[in-house]
N, CA, C, O and the ligand as a Tripos MOL2 file, in Angstrom:
@<TRIPOS>MOLECULE
protein
  289   287    73     0     0
PROTEIN
NO_CHARGES

@<TRIPOS>ATOM
      1 N           0.8100   -1.1950    0.0140 N.3       1 MET1
      2 CA         -0.0060    0.0020    0.0030 C.3       1 MET1
      3 C           0.8760    1.2310   -0.0320 C.2       1 MET1
      4 O           1.8830    1.3000    0.6730 O.2       1 MET1
      5 N           0.4970    2.2120   -0.8600 N.am      2 ASN2
      6 CA          1.1590    3.5090   -0.8120 C.3       2 ASN2
      7 C           0.3500    4.4270    0.0420 C.2       2 ASN2
      8 O          -0.8800    4.3950    0.0390 O.2       2 ASN2
      9 N           1.0570    5.2490    0.7770 N.am      3 GLN3
     10 CA          0.4310    6.3130    1.5870 C.3       3 GLN3
     11 C           0.5160    7.5670    0.9090 C.2       3 GLN3
     12 O           1.5840    7.8740    0.3790 O.2       3 GLN3
     13 N          -0.5000    8.3560    0.8540 N.am      4 VAL4
     14 CA         -0.5110    9.7030    0.2320 C.3       4 VAL4
     15 C          -1.4190   10.6510    1.0140 C.2       4 VAL4
     16 O          -2.4040   10.2700    1.6450 O.2       4 VAL4
     17 N          -1.0150   11.8900    0.9240 N.am      5 THR5
     18 CA         -1.8020   13.0530    1.4310 C.3       5 THR5
     19 C          -2.2440   13.9140    0.2570 C.2       5 THR5
     20 O          -1.4230   14.4300   -0.5020 O.2       5 THR5
     21 N          -3.5470   14.0570    0.1240 N.am      6 LEU6
     22 CA         -4.0690   14.9020   -0.9310 C.3       6 LEU6
     23 C          -4.3550   16.2700   -0.3190 C.2       6 LEU6
     24 O          -5.0170   16.3900    0.7110 O.2       6 LEU6
     25 N          -3.8270   17.3060   -0.9970 N.am      7 GLN7
     26 CA         -4.2320   18.7180   -0.5440 C.3       7 GLN7
     27 C          -5.4210   19.0990   -1.5320 C.2       7 GLN7
     28 O          -5.2860   19.1770   -2.7530 O.2       7 GLN7
     29 N          -6.5550   19.3150   -0.8640 N.am      8 ILE8
     30 CA         -7.7940   19.4920   -1.6960 C.3       8 ILE8
     31 C          -8.3320   20.9410   -1.4940 C.2       8 ILE8
     32 O          -8.4800   21.4750   -0.3940 O.2       8 ILE8
     33 N          -8.6070   21.5060   -2.7050 N.am      9 GLU9
     34 CA         -9.1970   22.8560   -2.6910 C.3       9 GLU9
     35 C         -10.7600   22.7920   -2.7960 C.2       9 GLU9
     36 O         -11.2940   21.9030   -3.4590 O.2       9 GLU9
     37 N         -11.4510   23.7000   -2.1660 N.am     10 GLY10
     38 CA        -12.8870   23.7550   -2.3510 C.3      10 GLY10
     39 C         -13.6580   23.1510   -1.1130 C.2      10 GLY10
     40 O         -14.8780   23.2900   -1.0300 O.2      10 GLY10
     41 N         -12.9710   22.5140   -0.2050 N.am     11 MET11
     42 CA        -13.6600   21.9630    0.9130 C.3      11 MET11
     43 C         -13.7820   23.0810    1.9960 C.2      11 MET11
     44 O         -12.8410   23.8420    2.2200 O.2      11 MET11
     45 N         -14.9480   23.1540    2.6480 N.am     12 SER12
     46 CA        -15.1330   24.1650    3.6340 C.3      12 SER12
     47 C         -15.8340   23.7810    4.9270 C.2      12 SER12
     48 O         -15.8740   24.5320    5.9020 O.2      12 SER12
     49 N         -16.3980   22.5430    4.8840 N.am     13 CYS13
     50 CA        -17.1520   22.1790    6.0840 C.3      13 CYS13
     51 C         -17.2820   20.7010    6.2160 C.2      13 CYS13
     52 O         -16.6960   19.9650    5.4220 O.2      13 CYS13
     53 N         -18.0380   20.2190    7.2030 N.am     14 GLY14
     54 CA        -18.2040   18.7930    7.3960 C.3      14 GLY14
     55 C         -18.8790   18.0690    6.2140 C.2      14 GLY14
     56 O         -18.5830   16.9090    5.9240 O.2      14 GLY14
     57 N         -19.7610   18.7650    5.5680 N.am     15 HIS15
     58 CA        -20.3630   18.1780    4.3990 C.3      15 HIS15
     59 C         -19.3500   17.8230    3.3280 C.2      15 HIS15
     60 O         -19.3820   16.7310    2.7620 O.2      15 HIS15
     61 N         -18.4670   18.7430    3.0640 N.am     16 CYS16
     62 CA        -17.3820   18.4960    2.1940 C.3      16 CYS16
     63 C         -16.5320   17.3290    2.5350 C.2      16 CYS16
     64 O         -16.1980   16.4870    1.7010 O.2      16 CYS16
     65 N         -16.1870   17.3050    3.8040 N.am     17 VAL17
     66 CA        -15.4570   16.2200    4.3490 C.3      17 VAL17
     67 C         -16.0960   14.8300    4.0730 C.2      17 VAL17
     68 O         -15.4380   13.8690    3.6720 O.2      17 VAL17
     69 N         -17.4600   14.8000    4.3260 N.am     18 GLY18
     70 CA        -18.2240   13.6050    4.0300 C.3      18 GLY18
     71 C         -18.2000   13.2600    2.5210 C.2      18 GLY18
     72 O         -18.0580   12.0950    2.1520 O.2      18 GLY18
     73 N         -18.3340   14.2350    1.7000 N.am     19 GLN19
     74 CA        -18.3960   13.9820    0.2490 C.3      19 GLN19
     75 C         -17.0390   13.3790   -0.2140 C.2      19 GLN19
     76 O         -16.9990   12.4010   -0.9610 O.2      19 GLN19
     77 N         -15.9890   13.9700    0.2360 N.am     20 VAL20
     78 CA        -14.6360   13.4750   -0.2050 C.3      20 VAL20
     79 C         -14.3960   12.1110    0.4310 C.2      20 VAL20
     80 O         -13.8200   11.2380   -0.2170 O.2      20 VAL20
     81 N         -14.8150   11.9000    1.6690 N.am     21 ARG21
     82 CA        -14.6060   10.5680    2.3200 C.3      21 ARG21
     83 C         -15.3920    9.5600    1.6180 C.2      21 ARG21
     84 O         -14.8840    8.4540    1.4340 O.2      21 ARG21
     85 N         -16.6190    9.8200    1.1860 N.am     22 ASN22
     86 CA        -17.4430    8.8480    0.4370 C.3      22 ASN22
     87 C         -16.7920    8.5820   -0.9190 C.2      22 ASN22
     88 O         -16.6690    7.4290   -1.3330 O.2      22 ASN22
     89 N         -16.4010    9.5750   -1.5660 N.am     23 ALA23
     90 CA        -15.8270    9.4560   -2.9950 C.3      23 ALA23
     91 C         -14.6050    8.5170   -2.8940 C.2      23 ALA23
     92 O         -14.4160    7.6720   -3.7690 O.2      23 ALA23
     93 N         -13.7820    8.6510   -1.8490 N.am     24 LEU24
     94 CA        -12.5640    7.8270   -1.7240 C.3      24 LEU24
     95 C         -12.8840    6.4890   -1.2770 C.2      24 LEU24
     96 O         -12.3310    5.5170   -1.7900 O.2      24 LEU24
     97 N         -13.7880    6.3680   -0.3030 N.am     25 ALA25
     98 CA        -14.1490    5.0460    0.3050 C.3      25 ALA25
     99 C         -14.7940    4.1320   -0.7080 C.2      25 ALA25
    100 O         -14.7190    2.9110   -0.5690 O.2      25 ALA25
    101 N         -15.4320    4.6960   -1.7370 N.am     26 ARG26
    102 CA        -16.0590    3.8870   -2.7880 C.3      26 ARG26
    103 C         -15.0480    3.1520   -3.6940 C.2      26 ARG26
    104 O         -15.3760    2.1580   -4.3420 O.2      26 ARG26
    105 N         -13.8590    3.6560   -3.7140 N.am     27 LEU27
    106 CA        -12.8490    3.1220   -4.6960 C.3      27 LEU27
    107 C         -12.2400    1.8250   -4.0890 C.2      27 LEU27
    108 O         -11.8410    1.7190   -2.9300 O.2      27 LEU27
    109 N         -12.2250    0.8470   -5.0490 N.am     28 ASP28
    110 CA        -11.5660   -0.4060   -4.6130 C.3      28 ASP28
    111 C         -10.0380   -0.1200   -4.4750 C.2      28 ASP28
    112 O          -9.4310    0.5860   -5.2800 O.2      28 ASP28
    113 N          -9.5010   -0.6820   -3.4660 N.am     29 GLY29
    114 CA         -8.0260   -0.5820   -3.2400 C.3      29 GLY29
    115 C          -7.6150    0.7060   -2.4680 C.2      29 GLY29
    116 O          -6.4340    1.0230   -2.3280 O.2      29 GLY29
    117 N          -8.6340    1.4160   -1.9860 N.am     30 VAL30
    118 CA         -8.3330    2.6040   -1.1640 C.3      30 VAL30
    119 C          -8.7420    2.4370    0.2540 C.2      30 VAL30
    120 O          -9.8750    2.0330    0.5160 O.2      30 VAL30
    121 N          -7.8770    2.7270    1.1880 N.am     31 GLN31
    122 CA         -8.1950    2.7420    2.6310 C.3      31 GLN31
    123 C          -8.0650    4.2160    3.0520 C.2      31 GLN31
    124 O          -6.9730    4.7840    3.0520 O.2      31 GLN31
    125 N          -9.2140    4.8170    3.4110 N.am     32 VAL32
    126 CA         -9.1620    6.2520    3.9300 C.3      32 VAL32
    127 C          -8.6770    6.1980    5.3310 C.2      32 VAL32
    128 O          -9.1690    5.4410    6.1680 O.2      32 VAL32
    129 N          -7.6740    7.0420    5.5720 N.am     33 ARG33
    130 CA         -7.1190    7.1290    6.9710 C.3      33 ARG33
    131 C          -7.7830    8.3160    7.6510 C.2      33 ARG33
    132 O          -8.4030    8.1350    8.7000 O.2      33 ARG33
    133 N          -7.6800    9.5490    7.0880 N.am     34 GLN34
    134 CA         -8.2380   10.6800    7.6960 C.3      34 GLN34
    135 C          -8.6580   11.6720    6.6330 C.2      34 GLN34
    136 O          -7.9360   11.8980    5.6620 O.2      34 GLN34
    137 N          -9.8230   12.2620    6.8170 N.am     35 VAL35
    138 CA        -10.2030   13.3500    5.9110 C.3      35 VAL35
    139 C         -10.5910   14.5530    6.8200 C.2      35 VAL35
    140 O         -11.3840   14.4400    7.7550 O.2      35 VAL35
    141 N         -10.0090   15.6390    6.4950 N.am     36 LYS36
    142 CA        -10.4120   16.9330    7.1630 C.3      36 LYS36
    143 C         -10.5380   18.0450    6.0850 C.2      36 LYS36
    144 O         -10.2180   17.8370    4.9140 O.2      36 LYS36
    145 N         -10.9790   19.1430    6.4950 N.am     37 VAL37
    146 CA        -11.1880   20.1790    5.4820 C.3      37 VAL37
    147 C          -9.7820   20.5440    4.8210 C.2      37 VAL37
    148 O          -8.8330   20.9300    5.5030 O.2      37 VAL37
    149 N          -9.7290   20.3940    3.4690 N.am     38 GLY38
    150 CA         -8.5480   20.7210    2.8040 C.3      38 GLY38
    151 C          -7.5200   19.6030    2.6270 C.2      38 GLY38
    152 O          -6.4910   19.8000    1.9800 O.2      38 GLY38
    153 N          -7.8000   18.4270    3.2040 N.am     39 GLU39
    154 CA         -6.8060   17.4460    3.2190 C.3      39 GLU39
    155 C          -7.3790   16.0010    3.3740 C.2      39 GLU39
    156 O          -8.3460   15.8070    4.1110 O.2      39 GLU39
    157 N          -6.8350   15.0720    2.7410 N.am     40 ALA40
    158 CA         -7.1830   13.6760    2.9040 C.3      40 ALA40
    159 C          -6.0190   12.8430    2.9520 C.2      40 ALA40
    160 O          -5.1680   12.9310    2.0670 O.2      40 ALA40
    161 N          -5.9020   11.9960    3.9640 N.am     41 ASP41
    162 CA         -4.8310   10.9700    4.1270 C.3      41 ASP41
    163 C          -5.4640    9.6670    3.7410 C.2      41 ASP41
    164 O          -6.5700    9.3370    4.1700 O.2      41 ASP41
    165 N          -4.7440    8.9240    2.9190 N.am     42 LEU42
    166 CA         -5.2200    7.6160    2.5440 C.3      42 LEU42
    167 C          -4.1140    6.6720    2.1840 C.2      42 LEU42
    168 O          -2.9740    7.0890    1.9750 O.2      42 LEU42
    169 N          -4.4300    5.4330    2.1110 N.am     43 SER43
    170 CA         -3.5250    4.4260    1.5960 C.3      43 SER43
    171 C          -4.1700    3.8380    0.3810 C.2      43 SER43
    172 O          -5.3980    3.7920    0.3180 O.2      43 SER43
    173 N          -3.3830    3.3640   -0.6320 N.am     44 TYR44
    174 CA         -4.0200    2.7990   -1.8070 C.3      44 TYR44
    175 C          -3.0910    1.6580   -2.3420 C.2      44 TYR44
    176 O          -1.8790    1.6620   -2.1270 O.2      44 TYR44
    177 N          -3.6850    0.7560   -2.9960 N.am     45 ASP45
    178 CA         -2.8870   -0.4000   -3.5460 C.3      45 ASP45
    179 C          -2.6070   -0.0180   -4.9850 C.2      45 ASP45
    180 O          -3.5270   -0.0010   -5.8020 O.2      45 ASP45
    181 N          -1.3740    0.2860   -5.3130 N.am     46 PRO46
    182 CA         -1.0340    0.7020   -6.6750 C.3      46 PRO46
    183 C          -1.2100   -0.3550   -7.7540 C.2      46 PRO46
    184 O          -1.1080   -0.0510   -8.9420 O.2      46 PRO46
    185 N          -1.4760   -1.6070   -7.3480 N.am     47 GLU47
    186 CA         -1.8090   -2.6670   -8.3600 C.3      47 GLU47
    187 C          -3.2600   -2.6880   -8.6360 C.2      47 GLU47
    188 O          -3.6510   -3.3470   -9.5990 O.2      47 GLU47
    189 N          -4.1310   -2.0220   -7.8740 N.am     48 THR48
    190 CA         -5.5690   -1.9570   -8.0750 C.3      48 THR48
    191 C          -5.9310   -0.6140   -8.7980 C.2      48 THR48
    192 O          -6.7630   -0.6180   -9.7060 O.2      48 THR48
    193 N          -5.3360    0.4760   -8.4140 N.am     49 LEU49
    194 CA         -5.6780    1.7140   -9.1310 C.3      49 LEU49
    195 C          -4.5160    2.6710   -8.9350 C.2      49 LEU49
    196 O          -3.6270    2.4930   -8.1020 O.2      49 LEU49
    197 N          -4.5960    3.7480   -9.8060 N.am     50 THR50
    198 CA         -3.4930    4.7200   -9.8270 C.3      50 THR50
    199 C          -3.9170    5.9520   -9.0560 C.2      50 THR50
    200 O          -5.0940    6.2350   -8.8300 O.2      50 THR50
    201 N          -2.8580    6.6690   -8.6660 N.am     51 LEU51
    202 CA         -3.1400    7.9120   -8.0090 C.3      51 LEU51
    203 C          -4.0150    8.8710   -8.8540 C.2      51 LEU51
    204 O          -4.8400    9.6030   -8.3070 O.2      51 LEU51
    205 N          -3.8260    8.8590  -10.1950 N.am     52 THR52
    206 CA         -4.6460    9.6150  -11.1150 C.3      52 THR52
    207 C          -6.1260    9.2880  -10.9880 C.2      52 THR52
    208 O          -6.9910   10.1640  -11.0030 O.2      52 THR52
    209 N          -6.3750    8.0250  -10.8660 N.am     53 GLU53
    210 CA         -7.8030    7.6780  -10.7080 C.3      53 GLU53
    211 C          -8.3700    8.1870   -9.4110 C.2      53 GLU53
    212 O          -9.5380    8.5710   -9.3430 O.2      53 GLU53
    213 N          -7.5490    8.1930   -8.3780 N.am     54 ILE54
    214 CA         -7.9680    8.7290   -7.0910 C.3      54 ILE54
    215 C          -8.3040   10.2180   -7.1950 C.2      54 ILE54
    216 O          -9.3290   10.6870   -6.7010 O.2      54 ILE54
    217 N          -7.4230   10.9180   -7.8390 N.am     55 VAL55
    218 CA         -7.5430   12.3640   -8.0060 C.3      55 VAL55
    219 C          -8.8730   12.6360   -8.8690 C.2      55 VAL55
    220 O          -9.6340   13.5490   -8.5510 O.2      55 VAL55
    221 N          -9.1060   11.8450   -9.9200 N.am     56 GLU56
    222 CA        -10.2680   11.9780  -10.6360 C.3      56 GLU56
    223 C         -11.5610   11.7620   -9.9030 C.2      56 GLU56
    224 O         -12.5620   12.4490  -10.1040 O.2      56 GLU56
    225 N         -11.4910   10.7680   -9.0370 N.am     57 ALA57
    226 CA        -12.7380   10.5610   -8.1390 C.3      57 ALA57
    227 C         -13.0200   11.7850   -7.2660 C.2      57 ALA57
    228 O         -14.1720   12.1770   -7.0780 O.2      57 ALA57
    229 N         -11.9850   12.3610   -6.7550 N.am     58 VAL58
    230 CA        -12.1700   13.6120   -5.9360 C.3      58 VAL58
    231 C         -12.7560   14.7460   -6.8370 C.2      58 VAL58
    232 O         -13.6770   15.4650   -6.4480 O.2      58 VAL58
    233 N         -12.2000   14.8570   -8.0000 N.am     59 LYS59
    234 CA        -12.7300   15.8270   -8.9480 C.3      59 LYS59
    235 C         -14.2090   15.6580   -9.2610 C.2      59 LYS59
    236 O         -14.9830   16.6140   -9.3170 O.2      59 LYS59
    237 N         -14.5680   14.3670   -9.4680 N.am     60 ARG60
    238 CA        -16.0270   14.0470   -9.7680 C.3      60 ARG60
    239 C         -16.9530   14.4580   -8.6160 C.2      60 ARG60
    240 O         -18.1170   14.8110   -8.8070 O.2      60 ARG60
    241 N         -16.3630   14.3910   -7.3910 N.am     61 ALA61
    242 CA        -17.1810   14.7770   -6.2450 C.3      61 ALA61
    243 C         -17.2850   16.3180   -6.0860 C.2      61 ALA61
    244 O         -18.0450   16.8400   -5.2710 O.2      61 ALA61
    245 N         -16.4530   17.0230   -6.9340 N.am     62 GLY62
    246 CA        -16.5730   18.4740   -7.0210 C.3      62 GLY62
    247 C         -15.4990   19.2280   -6.3380 C.2      62 GLY62
    248 O         -15.6850   20.3870   -5.9680 O.2      62 GLY62
    249 N         -14.3500   18.5880   -6.1560 N.am     63 TYR63
    250 CA        -13.2920   19.2650   -5.4600 C.3      63 TYR63
    251 C         -11.9730   19.1260   -6.3490 C.2      63 TYR63
    252 O         -11.8450   18.2300   -7.1840 O.2      63 TYR63
    253 N         -11.0800   20.0210   -6.1110 N.am     64 GLU64
    254 CA         -9.8150   20.0370   -6.9000 C.3      64 GLU64
    255 C          -8.7000   19.5620   -6.0100 C.2      64 GLU64
    256 O          -8.5780   20.0280   -4.8770 O.2      64 GLU64
    257 N          -7.8940   18.6630   -6.4810 N.am     65 VAL65
    258 CA         -6.7010   18.2100   -5.7840 C.3      65 VAL65
    259 C          -5.4980   19.1050   -6.1970 C.2      65 VAL65
    260 O          -5.0580   19.0860   -7.3460 O.2      65 VAL65
    261 N          -5.0030   19.8640   -5.2460 N.am     66 GLN66
    262 CA         -3.9040   20.7370   -5.4910 C.3      66 GLN66
    263 C          -2.5640   20.0170   -5.5730 C.2      66 GLN66
    264 O          -1.6750   20.2990   -6.3760 O.2      66 GLN66
    265 N          -2.5190   19.0480   -4.6440 N.am     67 ASP67
    266 CA         -1.1750   18.3870   -4.5570 C.3      67 ASP67
    267 C          -1.4480   16.9860   -4.0440 C.2      67 ASP67
    268 O          -2.2460   16.8100   -3.1220 O.2      67 ASP67
    269 N          -0.8050   15.9950   -4.6190 N.am     68 ALA68
    270 CA         -0.9150   14.6130   -4.1500 C.3      68 ALA68
    271 C           0.4730   14.0720   -3.7880 C.2      68 ALA68
    272 O           1.0620   13.2770   -4.5210 O.2      68 ALA68
    273 N           0.9510   14.5080   -2.6900 N.am     69 GLY69
    274 CA          2.3220   14.1490   -2.2720 C.3      69 GLY69
    275 C           2.2660   12.8400   -1.4740 C.2      69 GLY69
    276 O           1.2890   12.5080   -0.8030 O.2      69 GLY69
    277 N           3.3580   12.1430   -1.5960 N.am     70 ARG70
    278 CA          3.4950   11.0180   -0.7070 C.3      70 ARG70
    279 C           3.6390   11.4400    0.7400 C.2      70 ARG70
    280 O           4.3430   12.4010    1.0490 O.2      70 ARG70
    281 N           2.9960   10.7470    1.5920 N.am     71 ALA71
    282 CA          3.0690   10.9950    3.0600 C.3      71 ALA71
    283 C           4.4050   10.5200    3.4440 C.2      71 ALA71
    284 O           4.9890    9.6520    2.7950 O.2      71 ALA71
    285 N           4.9170   11.1040    4.5410 N.am     72 ALA72
    286 CA          6.2400   10.5970    5.0720 C.3      72 ALA72
    287 C           6.1670    9.2440    5.6910 C.2      72 ALA72
    288 O           7.1790    8.7240    6.1600 O.2      72 ALA72
    289 CU        -18.6850   22.1080    2.7490 Cu       73 CU73
@<TRIPOS>BOND
     1     1     2 1
     2     2     3 1
     3     3     4 2
     4     3     5 am
     5     5     6 1
     6     6     7 1
     7     7     8 2
     8     7     9 am
     9     9    10 1
    10    10    11 1
    11    11    12 2
    12    11    13 am
    13    13    14 1
    14    14    15 1
    15    15    16 2
    16    15    17 am
    17    17    18 1
    18    18    19 1
    19    19    20 2
    20    19    21 am
    21    21    22 1
    22    22    23 1
    23    23    24 2
    24    23    25 am
    25    25    26 1
    26    26    27 1
    27    27    28 2
    28    27    29 am
    29    29    30 1
    30    30    31 1
    31    31    32 2
    32    31    33 am
    33    33    34 1
    34    34    35 1
    35    35    36 2
    36    35    37 am
    37    37    38 1
    38    38    39 1
    39    39    40 2
    40    39    41 am
    41    41    42 1
    42    42    43 1
    43    43    44 2
    44    43    45 am
    45    45    46 1
    46    46    47 1
    47    47    48 2
    48    47    49 am
    49    49    50 1
    50    50    51 1
    51    51    52 2
    52    51    53 am
    53    53    54 1
    54    54    55 1
    55    55    56 2
    56    55    57 am
    57    57    58 1
    58    58    59 1
    59    59    60 2
    60    59    61 am
    61    61    62 1
    62    62    63 1
    63    63    64 2
    64    63    65 am
    65    65    66 1
    66    66    67 1
    67    67    68 2
    68    67    69 am
    69    69    70 1
    70    70    71 1
    71    71    72 2
    72    71    73 am
    73    73    74 1
    74    74    75 1
    75    75    76 2
    76    75    77 am
    77    77    78 1
    78    78    79 1
    79    79    80 2
    80    79    81 am
    81    81    82 1
    82    82    83 1
    83    83    84 2
    84    83    85 am
    85    85    86 1
    86    86    87 1
    87    87    88 2
    88    87    89 am
    89    89    90 1
    90    90    91 1
    91    91    92 2
    92    91    93 am
    93    93    94 1
    94    94    95 1
    95    95    96 2
    96    95    97 am
    97    97    98 1
    98    98    99 1
    99    99   100 2
   100    99   101 am
   101   101   102 1
   102   102   103 1
   103   103   104 2
   104   103   105 am
   105   105   106 1
   106   106   107 1
   107   107   108 2
   108   107   109 am
   109   109   110 1
   110   110   111 1
   111   111   112 2
   112   111   113 am
   113   113   114 1
   114   114   115 1
   115   115   116 2
   116   115   117 am
   117   117   118 1
   118   118   119 1
   119   119   120 2
   120   119   121 am
   121   121   122 1
   122   122   123 1
   123   123   124 2
   124   123   125 am
   125   125   126 1
   126   126   127 1
   127   127   128 2
   128   127   129 am
   129   129   130 1
   130   130   131 1
   131   131   132 2
   132   131   133 am
   133   133   134 1
   134   134   135 1
   135   135   136 2
   136   135   137 am
   137   137   138 1
   138   138   139 1
   139   139   140 2
   140   139   141 am
   141   141   142 1
   142   142   143 1
   143   143   144 2
   144   143   145 am
   145   145   146 1
   146   146   147 1
   147   147   148 2
   148   147   149 am
   149   149   150 1
   150   150   151 1
   151   151   152 2
   152   151   153 am
   153   153   154 1
   154   154   155 1
   155   155   156 2
   156   155   157 am
   157   157   158 1
   158   158   159 1
   159   159   160 2
   160   159   161 am
   161   161   162 1
   162   162   163 1
   163   163   164 2
   164   163   165 am
   165   165   166 1
   166   166   167 1
   167   167   168 2
   168   167   169 am
   169   169   170 1
   170   170   171 1
   171   171   172 2
   172   171   173 am
   173   173   174 1
   174   174   175 1
   175   175   176 2
   176   175   177 am
   177   177   178 1
   178   178   179 1
   179   179   180 2
   180   179   181 am
   181   181   182 1
   182   182   183 1
   183   183   184 2
   184   183   185 am
   185   185   186 1
   186   186   187 1
   187   187   188 2
   188   187   189 am
   189   189   190 1
   190   190   191 1
   191   191   192 2
   192   191   193 am
   193   193   194 1
   194   194   195 1
   195   195   196 2
   196   195   197 am
   197   197   198 1
   198   198   199 1
   199   199   200 2
   200   199   201 am
   201   201   202 1
   202   202   203 1
   203   203   204 2
   204   203   205 am
   205   205   206 1
   206   206   207 1
   207   207   208 2
   208   207   209 am
   209   209   210 1
   210   210   211 1
   211   211   212 2
   212   211   213 am
   213   213   214 1
   214   214   215 1
   215   215   216 2
   216   215   217 am
   217   217   218 1
   218   218   219 1
   219   219   220 2
   220   219   221 am
   221   221   222 1
   222   222   223 1
   223   223   224 2
   224   223   225 am
   225   225   226 1
   226   226   227 1
   227   227   228 2
   228   227   229 am
   229   229   230 1
   230   230   231 1
   231   231   232 2
   232   231   233 am
   233   233   234 1
   234   234   235 1
   235   235   236 2
   236   235   237 am
   237   237   238 1
   238   238   239 1
   239   239   240 2
   240   239   241 am
   241   241   242 1
   242   242   243 1
   243   243   244 2
   244   243   245 am
   245   245   246 1
   246   246   247 1
   247   247   248 2
   248   247   249 am
   249   249   250 1
   250   250   251 1
   251   251   252 2
   252   251   253 am
   253   253   254 1
   254   254   255 1
   255   255   256 2
   256   255   257 am
   257   257   258 1
   258   258   259 1
   259   259   260 2
   260   259   261 am
   261   261   262 1
   262   262   263 1
   263   263   264 2
   264   263   265 am
   265   265   266 1
   266   266   267 1
   267   267   268 2
   268   267   269 am
   269   269   270 1
   270   270   271 1
   271   271   272 2
   272   271   273 am
   273   273   274 1
   274   274   275 1
   275   275   276 2
   276   275   277 am
   277   277   278 1
   278   278   279 1
   279   279   280 2
   280   279   281 am
   281   281   282 1
   282   282   283 1
   283   283   284 2
   284   283   285 am
   285   285   286 1
   286   286   287 1
   287   287   288 2
@<TRIPOS>SUBSTRUCTURE
     1 MET1         2 RESIDUE 1 A MET
     2 ASN2         6 RESIDUE 1 A ASN
     3 GLN3        10 RESIDUE 1 A GLN
     4 VAL4        14 RESIDUE 1 A VAL
     5 THR5        18 RESIDUE 1 A THR
     6 LEU6        22 RESIDUE 1 A LEU
     7 GLN7        26 RESIDUE 1 A GLN
     8 ILE8        30 RESIDUE 1 A ILE
     9 GLU9        34 RESIDUE 1 A GLU
    10 GLY10       38 RESIDUE 1 A GLY
    11 MET11       42 RESIDUE 1 A MET
    12 SER12       46 RESIDUE 1 A SER
    13 CYS13       50 RESIDUE 1 A CYS
    14 GLY14       54 RESIDUE 1 A GLY
    15 HIS15       58 RESIDUE 1 A HIS
    16 CYS16       62 RESIDUE 1 A CYS
    17 VAL17       66 RESIDUE 1 A VAL
    18 GLY18       70 RESIDUE 1 A GLY
    19 GLN19       74 RESIDUE 1 A GLN
    20 VAL20       78 RESIDUE 1 A VAL
    21 ARG21       82 RESIDUE 1 A ARG
    22 ASN22       86 RESIDUE 1 A ASN
    23 ALA23       90 RESIDUE 1 A ALA
    24 LEU24       94 RESIDUE 1 A LEU
    25 ALA25       98 RESIDUE 1 A ALA
    26 ARG26      102 RESIDUE 1 A ARG
    27 LEU27      106 RESIDUE 1 A LEU
    28 ASP28      110 RESIDUE 1 A ASP
    29 GLY29      114 RESIDUE 1 A GLY
    30 VAL30      118 RESIDUE 1 A VAL
    31 GLN31      122 RESIDUE 1 A GLN
    32 VAL32      126 RESIDUE 1 A VAL
    33 ARG33      130 RESIDUE 1 A ARG
    34 GLN34      134 RESIDUE 1 A GLN
    35 VAL35      138 RESIDUE 1 A VAL
    36 LYS36      142 RESIDUE 1 A LYS
    37 VAL37      146 RESIDUE 1 A VAL
    38 GLY38      150 RESIDUE 1 A GLY
    39 GLU39      154 RESIDUE 1 A GLU
    40 ALA40      158 RESIDUE 1 A ALA
    41 ASP41      162 RESIDUE 1 A ASP
    42 LEU42      166 RESIDUE 1 A LEU
    43 SER43      170 RESIDUE 1 A SER
    44 TYR44      174 RESIDUE 1 A TYR
    45 ASP45      178 RESIDUE 1 A ASP
    46 PRO46      182 RESIDUE 1 A PRO
    47 GLU47      186 RESIDUE 1 A GLU
    48 THR48      190 RESIDUE 1 A THR
    49 LEU49      194 RESIDUE 1 A LEU
    50 THR50      198 RESIDUE 1 A THR
    51 LEU51      202 RESIDUE 1 A LEU
    52 THR52      206 RESIDUE 1 A THR
    53 GLU53      210 RESIDUE 1 A GLU
    54 ILE54      214 RESIDUE 1 A ILE
    55 VAL55      218 RESIDUE 1 A VAL
    56 GLU56      222 RESIDUE 1 A GLU
    57 ALA57      226 RESIDUE 1 A ALA
    58 VAL58      230 RESIDUE 1 A VAL
    59 LYS59      234 RESIDUE 1 A LYS
    60 ARG60      238 RESIDUE 1 A ARG
    61 ALA61      242 RESIDUE 1 A ALA
    62 GLY62      246 RESIDUE 1 A GLY
    63 TYR63      250 RESIDUE 1 A TYR
    64 GLU64      254 RESIDUE 1 A GLU
    65 VAL65      258 RESIDUE 1 A VAL
    66 GLN66      262 RESIDUE 1 A GLN
    67 ASP67      266 RESIDUE 1 A ASP
    68 ALA68      270 RESIDUE 1 A ALA
    69 GLY69      274 RESIDUE 1 A GLY
    70 ARG70      278 RESIDUE 1 A ARG
    71 ALA71      282 RESIDUE 1 A ALA
    72 ALA72      286 RESIDUE 1 A ALA
    73 CU73       289 GROUP 0 **** ****
């Protein structure tokens, strides 16, 4: 599993957090670790899906990923 932290633009409240969490949790191969306003920590299986697909899922939920850096 790869760990990644997404910096997400457009989130402002608990509703946004729920939307992003749901969008991520629906993806096969993704384990959501923490979602807060502006940021999502997750693990994903690179053999199941790519980081690009994860970013696209966040976009479809209505938010922009500013940065998808590897977590330390
Ligand atoms: Cu909101």
